[in-house]
C-alpha positions in Angstrom: -33.7 -5.0 -8.8 -33.3 -6.1 -12.5 -33.4 -2.5 -13.7 -30.4 -1.2 -11.7 -28.5 -4.3 -12.8 -29.2 -3.6 -16.4 -27.7 -0.2 -15.9 -24.4 -1.7 -14.9 -22.3 -0.9 -17.9 -18.9 -0.8 -19.3 -18.0 2.8 -19.4 -15.9 2.6 -22.5 -18.8 1.3 -24.5 -21.9 3.0 -23.2 -22.6 6.6 -22.5 -24.1 7.4 -19.1 -27.4 9.1 -18.9 -27.3 12.9 -19.2 -27.4 14.4 -15.8 -29.6 17.3 -14.8 -28.1 20.8 -15.1 -26.0 20.0 -18.2 -27.3 20.2 -21.7 -26.2 21.3 -25.1 -26.9 24.9 -24.5 -23.3 26.0 -24.2 -22.5 25.0 -20.7 -19.0 23.6 -20.3 -16.9 21.9 -17.7 -13.5 23.2 -16.5 -10.6 20.9 -15.4 -7.5 22.2 -13.7 -4.4 19.9 -14.0 -2.1 18.1 -16.3 -1.3 14.9 -14.6 -2.6 11.3 -15.4 -5.9 11.9 -13.5 -6.6 15.1 -15.4 -5.8 13.3 -18.7 -8.2 10.4 -17.9 -10.9 12.7 -16.6 -10.9 14.9 -19.7 -10.9 11.8 -22.0 -13.9 10.5 -20.0 -15.8 13.7 -20.2 -15.2 14.2 -23.9 -15.1 10.8 -25.5 -17.6 8.9 -23.3 -20.0 11.7 -22.2 -19.4 14.2 -25.0 -19.4 17.4 -23.0 -17.4 20.5 -23.9 -14.3 20.8 -21.6 -11.8 23.6 -20.9 -8.5 22.6 -19.3 -6.3 24.9 -17.3 -2.7 23.7 -17.3 0.8 25.2 -16.9 1.9 24.2 -20.4 0.6 22.2 -23.3 4.1 20.9 -23.7 4.8 19.4 -20.2 3.6 16.4 -18.3 0.3 15.1 -19.9 -0.3 18.4 -21.7 0.5 17.0 -25.2 -1.9 14.1 -24.8 -4.7 16.4 -23.4 -4.1 18.8 -26.3 -4.7 15.9 -28.8 -8.2 15.1 -27.4 -10.7 16.6 -29.9 -13.0 19.4 -28.7 -10.8 20.4 -25.7 -10.0 24.1 -25.2 -6.7 24.8 -23.4 -5.9 27.7 -21.1 -2.2 27.9 -20.2 -1.4 29.5 -16.8 1.2 28.7 -14.2 -1.0 30.0 -11.4 -4.7 29.6 -10.7 -6.1 33.1 -10.3 -9.3 35.0 -10.9 -7.8 36.2 -14.2 -7.1 32.6 -15.2 -10.6 31.5 -14.4 -12.0 34.4 -16.3 -10.1 33.3 -19.4 -11.5 29.8 -18.9 -15.0 31.4 -18.9 -15.8 30.1 -15.4 -18.9 32.2 -15.2 -20.6 30.0 -17.8 -19.2 26.7 -16.4 -21.4 24.1 -14.8 -18.6 22.3 -12.9 -15.0 22.8 -12.0 -12.5 20.0 -11.1 -9.4 21.1 -9.1 -6.9 18.2 -9.5 -3.5 19.7 -8.5 -1.7 17.8 -5.8 -1.8 20.7 -3.4 -4.7 20.6 -0.9 -4.3 24.2 0.3 -3.8 25.5 -3.3 -7.0 23.7 -4.4 -9.0 25.3 -1.6 -7.6 28.8 -2.5 -8.5 28.2 -6.2 -12.0 27.0 -5.2 -12.6 30.3 -3.3 -11.5 32.4 -6.2 -13.7 30.4 -8.7 -16.7 30.7 -6.4 -16.3 34.5 -6.3 -16.8 34.6 -10.1 -19.5 31.9 -10.2 -21.2 31.1 -6.9 -23.3 28.4 -8.6 -20.4 26.3 -10.1 -20.2 22.7 -8.9 -16.8 22.1 -7.3 -15.0 18.8 -7.4 -11.8 19.0 -5.3 -9.0 16.5 -5.2 -7.5 16.1 -1.7 -5.2 13.9 0.1 -6.0 15.1 3.6 -9.6 14.0 3.9 -9.9 15.4 7.4 -9.4 18.8 5.9 -11.8 17.8 3.1 -14.7 17.2 5.6 -14.3 20.8 6.8 -14.2 22.1 3.2 -17.6 20.7 2.5 -19.0 23.1 5.0 -17.5 26.1 3.1 -18.8 25.1 -0.3 -22.4 23.8 -0.3 -22.2 22.5 -3.9 -18.9 20.6 -3.5 -17.5 17.0 -3.7 -14.1 16.2 -2.1 -12.5 13.1 -3.4 -9.1 11.3 -2.9 -7.9 9.4 -5.9 -5.5 7.5 -3.7 -8.3 6.4 -1.3 -10.4 5.3 -4.3 -7.6 3.2 -5.9 -5.9 1.8 -2.8 -8.3 -1.1 -2.1 -7.9 -2.3 -5.7 -4.1 -2.5 -5.4 -4.3 -4.1 -2.0 -6.7 -6.8 -3.2 -4.5 -7.6 -6.2 -1.5 -7.8 -3.9 -3.3 -10.2 -1.5 -4.7 -12.3 -4.4 -8.3 -11.4 -3.4 -11.3 -9.7 -5.0 -11.5 -6.0 -4.1 -14.3 -5.2 -1.6 -16.8 -3.6 -3.9 -20.3 -3.0 -2.7 -23.4 -1.8 -4.5 -26.2 -0.6 -2.2 -29.7 -0.8 -3.5 -33.0 -0.1 -1.7 -33.5 -3.0 0.8 -30.4 -4.9 -0.1 -26.6 -4.8 -0.7 -24.8 -6.5 -3.5 -21.1 -7.3 -3.5 -18.4 -8.6 -5.9 -17.0 -12.1 -5.1 -15.6 -15.2 -6.7 -18.2 -17.7 -7.7 -16.6 -20.3 -5.6 -17.0 -18.2 -2.4 -20.7 -17.6 -2.9 -23.8 -19.8 -2.4 -25.4 -20.5 -5.8 -28.7 -19.0 -4.6 -27.1 -15.7 -3.8 -25.6 -15.1 -7.3 -27.4 -12.2 -9.0 -25.4 -12.1 -12.3 -22.0 -12.9 -13.8 -19.6 -10.0 -14.2 -16.4 -11.4 -15.8 -14.5 -14.4 -16.9 -11.1 -13.6 -15.5 -9.5 -16.6 -17.2 -9.6 -14.3 -20.2 -10.2 -14.5 -23.8 -7.6 -15.3 -26.5 -6.1 -11.8 -25.8 -5.4 -12.7 -22.2 -7.7 -10.0 -20.9 -10.8 -10.7 -18.8 -14.0 -11.1 -20.7 -16.5 -8.6 -19.2 -20.3 -9.3 -19.1 -20.1 -12.3 -21.5 -23.4 -13.5 -23.0 -23.0 -16.9 -21.2 -23.0 -15.9 -17.5 -22.1 -19.4 -16.5 -18.6 -18.8 -17.7 -18.1 -16.0 -15.2 -15.9 -16.8 -12.2 -16.4 -13.2 -10.9 -20.0 -12.5 -9.9 -22.3 -10.0 -8.3 -23.9 -11.6 -5.2 -26.6 -10.7 -2.7 -25.2 -10.1 0.8 -26.7 -12.4 3.4 -26.2 -11.4 7.0 -26.3 -15.0 8.2 -23.5 -16.2 5.9 -19.9 -15.0 5.5 -19.5 -12.9 2.4 -16.6 -13.1 -0.1 -14.7 -10.3 1.7 -15.2 -12.1 5.0 -13.8 -15.3 3.6 -10.9 -13.4 2.1 -10.1 -12.0 5.5 -10.2 -15.6 7.0 -7.8 -16.7 4.3 -5.4 -13.9 5.1 -5.6 -14.7 8.8 -4.7 -18.3 8.1 -1.9 -17.2 5.9 -0.5 -14.9 8.7 -0.6 -17.8 11.2 1.5 -20.0 8.9 3.9 -17.1 8.2 4.3 -16.7 12.0 6.2 -20.1 12.2 8.4 -18.9 9.4 9.1 -15.7 11.3 10.0 -17.7 14.4 12.5 -19.7 12.5 14.0 -16.6 11.0 14.2 -14.9 14.5 16.1 -17.9 16.0 18.5 -17.9 13.1 19.0 -14.1 13.3 19.7 -14.3 17.1 22.2 -17.1 16.5 23.9 -15.2 13.8 24.0 -12.0 15.9 25.4 -13.7 18.9 28.5 -14.9 17.0 29.1 -11.9 14.8 32.2 -9.8 15.5 34.9 -9.8 18.1 32.6 -8.6 20.9 30.2 -11.5 20.3 33.1 -13.9 20.4 34.3 -12.4 23.7 30.8 -12.8 25.2 30.7 -16.4 24.1 34.2 -17.2 25.5 33.4 -15.7 28.9 30.1 -17.6 29.1 31.9 -20.8 28.1 34.5 -20.3 30.9 31.8 -19.5 33.4 30.0 -22.7 32.4 33.2 -24.7 32.6 33.8 -23.3 36.2 30.4 -24.5 37.3 31.1 -28.0 35.9 34.6 -28.1 37.4 33.4 -27.1 40.9 30.7 -29.7 40.7 33.2 -32.4 39.7 35.9 -31.4 42.3 33.6 -31.1 45.3 31.5 -34.3 45.5 29.2 -32.8 48.1 28.0 -29.9 45.9 25.0 -30.3 43.6 25.1 -28.8 40.1 22.6 -26.1 41.2 24.8 -25.2 44.2 27.9 -25.2 42.0 26.2 -22.7 39.7 25.1 -20.6 42.6 28.6 -20.5 44.2 30.3 -19.8 40.8 27.8 -16.9 40.1 28.4 -15.4 43.5 32.2 -15.6 43.0 31.8 -14.1 39.5 30.0 -11.0 40.8 32.5 -10.5 43.6 30.1 -11.6 46.4 32.4 -14.3 48.0 35.4 -13.9 50.4 38.7 -15.7 50.0 38.9 -18.9 52.0 42.5 -20.2 52.5 41.2 -23.5 53.9 39.8 -24.5 50.5 41.5 -27.2 48.4 43.8 -25.9 45.6 41.4 -26.9 42.9 38.5 -25.0 44.4 40.7 -21.9 45.0 41.6 -22.0 41.3 38.0 -22.3 40.3 37.0 -19.4 42.6 39.8 -17.2 41.3 38.8 -18.0 37.6 35.2 -17.2 38.4 36.1 -13.9 40.0 38.3 -12.9 37.0 35.5 -13.9 34.6 33.1 -11.6 36.6 35.5 -8.7 36.3 35.8 -9.2 32.6 32.0 -9.7 32.1 31.1 -6.2 33.3 32.8 -4.2 30.6 32.1 -6.8 27.9 28.3 -6.8 28.7 28.3 -3.0 28.9 30.0 -2.8 25.5 27.5 -5.3 24.1 24.5 -3.3 25.2 26.0 0.0 23.8 26.8 -1.7 20.5 23.3 -3.1 20.3 21.8 0.4 20.8 24.1 1.9 18.3 23.4 -0.9 15.8 19.7 -0.4 16.3 19.9 3.3 15.6 22.1 2.8 12.5 19.7 0.1 11.3 16.7 2.4 11.7 18.5 5.1 9.8 19.5 2.7 7.0 16.1 1.0 6.9 17.4 -2.4 8.1 14.6 -4.6 9.6 14.8 -4.9 13.3 13.1 -8.3 13.3 12.6 -11.0 10.7 9.6 -10.6 8.4 7.7 -13.3 6.5 4.4 -13.3 4.7 4.5 -9.6 4.5 3.8 -7.1 1.7 6.5 -4.9 0.3 5.2 -1.5 -0.8 7.5 0.6 -3.1 6.7 4.3 -3.1 5.4 6.4 -0.2 3.5 9.0 -2.2 -0.2 9.6 -1.9 -1.1 6.1 -3.1 1.6 4.3 -1.1 0.7 6.1 2.1 -3.0 5.0 1.7 -2.0 1.5 0.9 0.3 1.0 3.9 -2.4 2.5 6.2 -5.1 0.2 5.0 -2.8 -2.9 5.1 -2.0 -2.1 8.7 -5.7 -1.8 9.4 -6.2 -5.2 7.9 -3.5 -6.6 10.1 -1.2 -7.5 7.2 2.5 -7.0 7.9 4.2 -4.3 5.7 7.6 -3.1 4.8 7.8 0.2 2.9 10.5 1.4 0.5 11.2 4.9 -0.8 14.2 6.5 -2.4 14.0 9.6 -0.1 13.5 10.2 3.6 11.3 13.2 2.8 8.5 11.2 1.1 5.0 12.0 2.2 4.4 8.6 3.7 7.7 8.2 5.7 6.4 9.8 8.8 3.0 8.1 8.8 4.7 4.7 8.3 7.0 5.2 11.3 4.1 6.4 13.4 2.5 3.0 12.6 5.8 1.2 13.3 6.1 0.1 9.7 9.7 -0.6 8.7 10.9 1.9 6.1 13.9 1.1 3.8 15.4 4.2 2.2 17.0 3.5 -1.2 16.6 2.7 -4.9 14.2 -0.3 -5.1 15.6 -1.3 -8.5 18.8 -2.5 -6.7 18.6 -6.0 -5.4 20.3 -5.2 -2.0 17.5 -2.7 -1.2 14.9 -5.4 -1.9 16.8 -7.9 0.3 16.8 -5.4 3.1 13.0 -5.5 2.8 13.1 -9.3 3.2 11.7 -9.7 -0.3 12.7 -13.4 -0.3 10.0 -14.1 2.4 7.4 -11.6 1.2 4.0 -12.6 -0.2 3.8 -9.7 -2.6 5.5 -6.6 -4.0 3.3 -3.5 -4.8 5.3 -1.1 -7.0 3.4 2.1 -6.5 5.9 4.9 -7.4 4.9 7.5 -10.0 7.8 6.4 -12.2 6.7 3.5 -14.5 10.3 2.5 -15.3 11.3 2.2 -11.6 8.2 0.2 -10.9 9.0 -2.2 -13.7 12.7 -2.6 -12.8 11.8 -3.2 -9.1 9.3 -5.8 -10.2 11.8 -7.7 -12.3 14.4 -7.6 -9.6 11.9 -8.9 -7.1 10.9 -11.7 -9.4 14.6 -12.6 -9.9 15.0 -12.9 -6.1 11.8 -14.8 -5.6 10.2 -16.6 -8.5 6.7 -17.0 -7.0 6.5 -13.4 -5.7 3.1 -11.8 -6.4 3.7 -8.5 -8.2 1.3 -5.6 -8.7 2.5 -2.7 -10.9 1.2 0.8 -11.0 1.4 1.7 -14.7 -0.4 4.5 -16.6 -0.4 3.2 -20.2 -2.8 0.3 -20.6 -1.2 -1.1 -23.8 2.3 -1.0 -22.2 0.8 -2.7 -19.1 -0.7 -5.5 -21.2 2.6 -6.1 -23.0 4.5 -6.1 -19.7 2.1 -8.7 -18.1 2.5 -11.0 -21.1 6.2 -10.6 -21.6 7.3 -10.9 -17.9 4.5 -12.8 -16.3 3.6 -9.9 -14.0 0.6 -10.8 -11.9 -1.3 -7.6 -12.2 -1.1 -3.9 -13.2 -3.4 -1.0 -12.4 -3.7 2.7 -13.0 -4.8 5.1 -10.3 -6.2 7.5 -12.8 -8.2 4.8 -14.6 -9.7 3.6 -11.3 -10.4 7.1 -9.9 -11.5 9.0 -13.0 -15.1 7.6 -13.1 -15.8 8.9 -9.6 -14.5 12.4 -10.5 -16.5 12.3 -13.7 -19.7 11.3 -12.0 -19.2 14.0 -9.4 -18.8 16.7 -12.0 -21.9 15.5 -13.9 -23.9 15.1 -10.7 -24.7 11.5 -11.6 -25.8 8.9 -9.0 -22.9 6.4 -9.3 -24.0 3.5 -7.1 -20.9 1.4 -7.6 -17.7 0.9 -9.5 -16.2 -2.5 -10.1 -12.6 -2.9 -11.4 -11.6 -6.0 -13.4 -7.9 -5.9 -14.4 -7.6 -2.5 -16.1 -11.3 -2.2 -17.0 -14.0 -0.6 -15.0 -17.7 -1.4 -14.7 -20.0 1.4 -13.5 -23.4 1.1 -11.9 -25.7 4.1 -12.2 -28.8 4.6 -10.1 
């Protein structure tokens, strides 16, 4: 077991072993894309592994084209469309592997078919959001890996938002290792220390320090008879949800009270109910032979028009009966109007993204793109209450969120009123996952202004900027999807046996078999 553990390495410091099928004989790798994932992947292939790379992108001047162009030893092919001619210019016939990274599942499949016509032996690595389609694609292409960067990164963002360690497992022959806090693990099950997350002088976690006793994040041996770190994390979340339930109950009572007295219609209902109650009490007091229950029964029958006039009754009882009948007549249209108004308000609230019920202890997810969609789906699977925010109704994740009965607030999350609609003041965490770093940062600062102890996780591409943001504003955590996912894409292109990836802050440890 010691040998695989020694091969757990920090990818930015140690080159991985050269895989079979790639050597220095002129074989090259082709990457299609110009987004952050393409940028990170090309950097990894060139600077860490040292392989020749050709990048097909629409323009060297757009998106991450300028940064990719500055990477030494990268050949660029500019083309708006992926076609056989484009692949021929990229010398696909001599390529060992091709990564198709555009965010268009069908377009990537079409490009894979064209590339395979020119080079049937090329290894394909296809980025896909729809993994159901991806499973079918594997049948079409025998030498193919289908990966979803959103699915790879989502657990890391979720764990950071819940204040837990991401569920990372490394499976070795005869045993399974997992990442956990040292406090959650029996000392006899600790295999090695991974990181001191309290950080060095720079504030960053210290990975693989010489003195393993400093590490509060460890690699442990799974024991079927004892709860693992992820199991204990799930138990903590369950306890947190139970305590949040009492908060939601209090909010619900307050909301119902506020709704009951809001507006003229609510006041009319309260007045009529008050008069009906007064009629019951008056009848009980006037007629000494009637119990309070009988008085309520008689008044209710009178109110709904079920009683006949009785001229032999005393004047006081006649007045009470008449008042009850008038109240009953008034109650029918008032109650009908109240029901109609409630339905209209509910429809308007749903359209505006107003929560239908109080929320507490929930996670607010900003951005319903690929990553946000995966995050809300996995949070719902974990049983964690979620509220989603996106600026547009047409976002990819809006429909899946509503299918899961997750409240969706439509609006600009950098505005405090939008965050208030998402009950940010009672949330446990805000995950800012849009593709716009500035919107993520602004929303995070607004959230912190509304709730000082809010746990905030930012999606940011630039590592240096992320570090400055965390120090300057006290942001809990920041992560990059491309940084988390690029190692898996790189390993797939190089046909390496990657047995596990462990994310610590914005750094990644890789385990090779």
